[in-house]
Structure formats: structure tokens, C-alpha cells
C-alpha positions in Angstrom: -26.2 124.1 166.2 -23.0 122.5 164.9 -19.8 123.8 166.0 -16.2 123.1 166.5 -13.6 124.8 168.7 -9.8 124.6 168.2 -6.7 126.4 170.0 -4.3 128.1 167.8 -0.6 129.1 168.8 0.8 131.5 166.3 4.7 131.8 166.1 4.7 135.0 168.4 2.5 137.1 170.6 2.7 140.6 171.2 2.6 141.6 174.8 3.2 145.0 177.0 1.6 148.1 177.0 1.6 150.7 174.3 1.3 154.8 174.9 -2.1 156.4 174.6 -1.5 158.1 171.1 -1.0 154.8 169.8 -4.7 153.6 170.4 -6.5 155.0 167.0 -3.6 152.9 165.1 -4.0 150.0 167.1 -8.2 150.0 166.3 -7.2 150.7 162.6 -5.1 147.8 162.3 -7.7 146.0 164.2 -10.3 146.7 161.5 -7.5 145.8 158.9 -7.1 142.4 160.6 -10.5 141.6 160.5 -10.9 142.6 157.0 -8.0 140.1 156.1 -9.3 137.3 158.3 -12.8 137.6 156.6 -11.4 137.5 153.2 -9.4 134.3 153.8 -12.8 132.9 155.6 -14.6 133.5 152.6 -12.0 132.1 150.1 -11.9 128.7 152.5 -15.6 128.6 152.7 -16.3 129.0 148.8 -14.1 126.0 148.2 -16.4 124.0 150.1 -19.7 125.6 149.0 -20.2 127.4 152.4 -20.6 130.8 152.7 -19.6 133.1 155.6 -22.2 134.6 157.6 -20.2 136.8 160.2 -16.6 136.9 161.5 -15.9 138.5 165.0 -13.2 139.0 167.3 -14.2 138.6 171.1 -12.1 139.0 174.5 -8.2 140.1 174.4 -4.8 139.2 175.1 -4.4 135.1 175.8 -8.3 135.3 176.1 -9.1 136.3 172.5 -11.6 134.2 170.6 -12.3 134.4 166.6 -15.6 133.4 166.0 -16.7 132.3 162.5 -20.3 131.5 161.6 -20.8 129.4 158.4 -24.0 128.7 156.4 -24.9 126.5 153.4 -26.5 128.4 150.7 -29.0 125.4 149.8 -30.1 125.4 153.6 -33.1 127.7 152.7 -34.0 125.5 149.7 -36.0 123.1 151.7 -33.5 120.4 151.3 -33.6 118.1 154.8 -29.8 117.2 154.3 -28.7 120.9 153.5 -27.2 122.9 156.6 -23.8 123.1 158.2 -22.7 119.9 159.9 -20.1 119.3 162.6 -18.0 117.6 159.9 -18.1 121.0 157.9 -17.0 122.8 160.9 -13.9 120.8 161.6 -13.0 120.6 158.1 -13.2 124.4 157.7 -11.4 125.0 161.0 -8.4 122.8 159.9 -7.9 124.6 156.7 -8.6 127.9 157.6 -6.6 127.8 160.8 -3.7 126.6 158.8 -4.1 129.3 156.5 -4.1 132.1 159.2 -0.9 130.6 160.9 1.1 130.4 157.4 0.1 133.9 156.5 0.5 135.1 160.1 -3.0 137.0 159.7 -4.0 136.9 163.3 -0.8 137.8 165.7 -1.0 136.8 169.1 -2.8 133.8 171.0 -6.4 133.1 170.4 -9.1 130.3 170.2 -10.8 129.5 166.6 -14.4 128.9 166.9 -16.4 127.8 163.9 -20.4 127.0 163.9 -23.4 127.6 162.2 -25.2 130.9 162.6 -28.3 129.4 164.6 -32.1 129.6 164.2 -32.0 133.3 165.3 -29.0 134.2 162.6 -28.4 138.0 161.5 -29.3 139.2 158.3 -27.1 141.4 156.5 -26.7 141.0 152.8 -29.7 141.8 150.3 -29.3 138.3 149.1 -29.9 137.0 152.6 -33.2 138.8 152.6 -34.2 137.5 149.2 -33.4 133.6 150.3 -35.4 134.1 153.6 -38.6 135.4 152.1 -41.4 133.9 154.1 -39.5 133.7 157.4 -40.3 135.8 160.4 -37.6 138.5 161.2 -37.1 141.2 163.7 -35.1 144.3 162.5 -34.1 147.8 163.7 -34.3 150.8 161.4 -31.7 153.5 161.2 -34.8 156.0 160.8 -37.9 156.0 162.3 -41.2 154.9 160.4 -44.5 155.9 162.2 -42.3 157.2 165.2 -40.8 153.4 165.6 -37.6 151.6 164.9 -38.3 148.3 166.1 -40.5 145.7 163.9 -41.2 142.2 163.7 -43.0 140.4 161.2 -43.2 138.1 158.3 -41.0 138.9 155.4 -43.4 138.8 152.5 -41.2 140.3 149.7 -37.9 141.7 149.0 -37.6 143.6 145.6 -35.7 146.4 144.2 -34.3 147.2 147.5 -37.2 147.0 149.4 -38.8 144.7 151.8 -42.5 144.2 152.9 -43.2 143.1 156.3 -46.4 141.3 157.7 -46.7 142.8 161.3 -49.9 140.9 162.2 -47.7 138.0 163.2 -45.6 139.9 165.7 -45.1 138.6 169.2 -47.0 140.4 172.0 -43.9 141.9 173.0 -43.0 143.1 169.8 -46.5 144.4 169.2 -46.2 146.7 172.3 -42.9 148.1 171.1 -44.3 148.7 167.6 -47.4 150.7 169.1 -48.9 153.2 166.6 -47.0 151.6 163.7 -49.1 148.4 164.0 -52.2 150.5 164.3 -51.4 152.4 160.8 -51.3 149.2 159.1 -50.6 145.1 159.3 -48.0 145.7 156.2 -44.8 147.8 156.6 -42.4 148.6 153.3 -38.8 149.2 154.8 -36.0 150.4 152.7 -33.0 147.7 152.8 -30.6 150.8 153.4 -32.7 152.1 156.3 -32.0 148.8 158.2 -29.4 148.9 160.9 -29.8 145.0 162.0 -32.0 142.1 161.6 -32.4 138.7 162.8 -34.2 135.7 161.8 -37.2 134.9 164.4 -37.3 131.0 165.2 -40.2 129.1 164.8 -40.7 126.0 166.7 
């Protein structure tokens, strides 16, 4: 997995404690901060033909880390040279970090880590499910289907906001979790809107 980490030191950092009644406002500010950072990340990534899979903050204070996961849309097209390289991460980190500092989008000290999403990458957008048809996925639904919320299988299709999973390729552990759902059929149709979280399952 390609990865690049760099330290950033903005012009100032906020220190001290806040009274309890300020906590809701702080949480709201963090959400706005993340939205702004994602917008900048997507802008920088698009200029290099890359896409942002996920942006997240971890830790707090001087130990805070900003993680950005990048992907190359051509990687799923069978091109052996496609994918996010270490050079991609370094170039993105340099440009992205400079813009964050200039616009002061992330007040305080933080470490920037840029990497590819890995073999077990998250799937969050409809377009990602379309790209990875034929891959094994593991997902959790918001509402139970056949008395179950956990499924694993081959993503056979994704059309009109619905995906079809072939459950017969699930691991033994997942088969036990699926229980009665697997007994009622090897194929499962799931509404995209009902998916709470989903990941690719590495096949090596």
C-alpha cells in the first residue's frame, strides 16, 4: 500500500480548555472543518486524475492525524500499471498540505498521512459499487434482511440502486453469521440505501 506521511506546523495552535456549554459548537466546527478539508482534497486529487476515497481525523492535540485515502479510477479497469503510487502520494501531500496551510483549513498541529485505501477498501458511493462488480464484498445493512444485517458474497450486479450478492462464496465465519439468510437462497438483493457500511474482501 502506497503511503506518505508528513508533519505540518500551521502558524498557530489553539490551546487551553473550553467550558462544557461550548462542546456542541466545537463538534459542529469539526464537522465543517472536515467538509472543507475534503473539498480541498477532492480538488487537488482531481487535478492528478485521482479520487478521494476517505478523509478522517484521528487523535487530538499535538497527536492529531489527518488521513487521506486516494484511489486511481483506472485501477479497476484491469490496467496492471494503474493504482496509487508512492510518487502520487508524495505529490498530493505536497500540494494538498500547502493549500491547507495557506488557507489555514486545519488550525493547530497535525500530521498528514496520504495513502491508498488498501485491498479491503471501503465502498461508500454507488459509482464504487458499479466499478467493483465481480469482487467479493462484506457489508452491514441498516435494516435486517431475513433476520440478518451482516452479509458477504460476490457482487454480481449493481443496477437501479440495488445490488445482487452471491452468498455462496462467503467465508465459513460469515456463513455462520448469515445463518438463515443463506439457507433461504444463495442470492441476495439489497437496496443501496439500506447499506450502512461495506468493504472489499481481499482475494489473494
